[in-house]
N, C-alpha and C positions, 0 to 999 in steps of 0.2 A: 504494500500500500504506500501511496505517496503521502508524505508529510503535509498536513494542512498548513497553508500560509495565512498569516493575518492580513486581512484586507486593510486598506488605508483608513477606513472609517473605524475599524476596531483599534488600530494603533492610535488614532487621534482622539478617541472617545474620552480617555482620562484627561487629556489636555483640554478638551472642550469643557469638561465638567469643572475643572479648576478655573478656567476663564469665566465661565458662567457665575461661579461663586464670587470671584473677584469683582466682576462687573456689577452683580447684585449688591455687594457691599458698598461699592463706589456710588451707586445710584441712591441707596438708602442714606448714606452719609450726606449726599447733596440735598435730599429731600428734608432731612432732619436739621440742616444748617439753619440757625436762627437769624443769620444776617439777612438784610433786605436784598432783593434781587437788583441786578444792574440792567438798565434798559439796553436793548440791542444796539440802538444807535450810539450810545456811549461806548459800549464795548468795541464796536467797529471803528469809531473815531480813535480810540486809544491804540488799537491794533494798527491802524493806518499810520499813526505817528511813529510807533515802534518800527514798523517796516521801513518807513522813510529814513529814520535815524540809522538803522542797520545798513541800509543800502548806501548811505552817504558816508558812513564811518569806516568801511572796510573795502579793500580792493576785491575785485571779482576773483573767484577761486581759479587757480592755475589749471586744475583738472577736476572732473566730477568724481566723487567717491560713490562707490556702489552702496545702495542702501542695505541695511541688515535684513536678513531673511527671517530671523526668529528673535523673539524677545521673551524674557522671563516674566511670568505672571506673578506679581508680588504676593507673597504669603502662601502660594500653592506649591512651590517647588517644581512647577511645570513651565512649559514654554508654549508660545503661540506664534504662528506665522504672521508676519507683518508685511 
C-alpha cells in the first residue's frame, strides 16, 4: 500500500486555527477599547502627511526587496502566509 500524503488543507489547518484565534483576539481587543473612534477623514489626512514626509525624507531604494512569504502569528507558535 502506498503511504497517504497530507493534503495542503490538512497541513494548513492548524495554522489557520491559530490565525483565527489571533484574529478573534485582535478584533475583541478593538471592540473593547474604550477610547473614542477616529473619523476616517482624519485618519486619511494623517496617513497622507506621513506618506509625504517619508517620500521626501529618504532616497528611492536602490533595488526592490522580495516580500516575506510567511509571518509568525503572535501567541500561537504558528505561521501564516502573507
